C-alpha positions as CSV (number, residue, x, y, z in Angstrom):
1,M,0.7,-67.3,0.1
2,K,3.0,-64.3,0.1
3,D,2.2,-61.5,2.5
4,N,3.2,-58.1,1.0
5,K,4.0,-55.4,3.6
6,G,4.5,-52.1,1.8
7,F,3.6,-50.1,-1.2
8,T,4.3,-50.6,-4.8
9,L,6.4,-48.1,-6.7
10,I,3.3,-46.9,-8.6
11,E,1.4,-46.2,-5.4
12,L,4.4,-44.2,-4.0
13,I,4.8,-42.2,-7.2
14,A,1.0,-41.4,-7.2
15,T,1.1,-40.4,-3.6
16,I,4.1,-38.1,-4.0
17,G,2.5,-36.6,-7.1
18,I,-0.7,-35.8,-5.3
19,M,1.2,-34.3,-2.4
20,L,3.2,-32.1,-4.8
21,L,0.0,-30.9,-6.5
22,I,-1.6,-30.0,-3.2
23,G,1.6,-28.2,-2.1
24,I,1.7,-26.2,-5.4
25,V,-2.0,-25.1,-5.0
26,I,-1.4,-24.0,-1.3
27,V,1.7,-22.0,-2.2
28,N,0.0,-20.4,-5.1
29,N,-3.0,-19.4,-3.0
30,M,-0.7,-18.0,-0.2
31,T,1.2,-15.9,-2.7
32,G,-2.1,-14.4,-3.9
33,I,-3.3,-13.6,-0.4
34,L,0.0,-11.9,0.5
35,S,0.0,-9.8,-2.6
36,K,-3.6,-8.7,-1.9
37,Q,-2.6,-7.8,1.7
38,Q,0.3,-5.8,0.4
39,A,-1.9,-3.9,-2.0
40,Q,-4.4,-3.2,0.9
41,D,-1.5,-2.0,3.1
42,Y,-0.3,0.4,0.4
43,E,-3.8,1.8,-0.2
44,S,-4.2,2.4,3.6
45,F,-0.8,4.1,3.7
46,K,-1.7,6.3,0.6
47,K,-5.1,7.2,2.1
48,E,-3.5,8.2,5.4
49,L,-1.1,10.6,3.6
50,E,-3.7,12.1,1.4
51,E,-6.2,12.7,4.2
52,S,-3.5,14.2,6.4
53,A,-2.6,16.6,3.6
54,C,-6.2,17.6,3.0
55,V,-6.7,18.3,6.8
56,Y,-3.4,20.3,6.8
57,V,-4.7,22.5,4.0
58,E,-7.9,23.1,5.8
59,T,-6.4,23.8,9.2
60,K,-3.1,25.5,8.4
61,W,-3.5,27.3,5.2
62,S,-5.0,30.8,5.1
63,S,-7.9,31.5,2.7
64,D,-5.4,33.4,0.5
65,E,-3.1,30.4,0.3
66,R,-6.1,28.2,-0.7
67,K,-7.2,30.8,-3.3
68,Q,-3.7,30.9,-4.8
69,C,-3.5,27.2,-5.0
70,K,-7.0,27.1,-6.6
71,S,-6.0,29.6,-9.2
72,S,-2.8,27.7,-10.1
73,N,-4.9,24.4,-10.3
74,S,-2.5,22.4,-8.1
75,C,-0.1,22.7,-5.2
76,F,2.3,20.3,-3.4
77,I,2.8,19.5,0.2
78,S,5.9,17.6,1.1
79,V,5.6,14.7,3.5
80,D,8.4,16.3,5.5
81,K,6.1,19.2,6.2
82,L,3.3,16.9,7.4
83,I,5.7,15.1,9.7
84,E,7.1,18.5,11.0
85,E,3.6,19.7,11.8
86,G,2.6,16.4,13.5
87,Y,0.0,15.3,10.9
88,I,1.7,12.0,10.3
89,A,4.1,9.9,12.4
90,E,7.8,10.3,11.6
91,N,8.3,6.6,11.7
92,L,5.7,5.9,9.0
93,K,7.1,3.5,6.3
94,D,6.1,2.8,2.8
95,P,4.7,-0.7,2.8
96,N,6.0,-1.5,-0.7
97,T,9.7,-0.5,0.1
98,G,9.8,-0.8,3.9
99,E,11.7,2.6,4.0
100,L,10.9,5.6,6.0
101,L,9.2,8.5,4.1
102,D,11.5,11.1,2.6
103,A,11.3,14.3,0.6
104,N,10.4,12.3,-2.6
105,Y,6.9,11.8,-1.2
106,K,4.6,14.7,-2.0
107,V,0.8,15.1,-2.0
108,V,-0.8,17.1,-4.8
109,I,-3.7,19.3,-3.8
110,Q,-6.1,20.2,-6.6
111,W,-9.4,21.9,-6.9
112,I,-11.6,20.5,-9.7
113,N,-15.0,22.2,-10.0
114,D,-14.4,23.7,-6.5
115,V,-13.9,20.2,-5.0
116,K,-10.6,19.6,-3.3
117,T,-8.7,16.4,-4.0
118,C,-5.5,15.2,-2.5
119,S,-3.4,12.6,-4.2
120,L,0.0,11.0,-3.4
121,N,2.7,11.7,-5.9
122,K,6.0,9.9,-5.5
């Protein structure tokens, strides 16, 4: 009687195939998790800028400046101004690009039906 010690070629191919399939599923799930995290990071970043701009308008602008902005329907605040005034950190980075904020980032202030909204405009 012959004593076989080892695996047949079919068993090895099947095992490798199963391992590859499991690996593909894991990599695919990790990619989805990372992209969701990146989207959440950007939403937090965006919300921080928008809230800082709204607070800046309420605390630093005179009532005449607010009225003027209301009458023109929208105004801009540059991120540089928010950094200069200390409303956001100067080392804040865009999570999508990894770059520090620059003059290209602006927050639009609008009054719609006497409700103030602040939204990031890049």
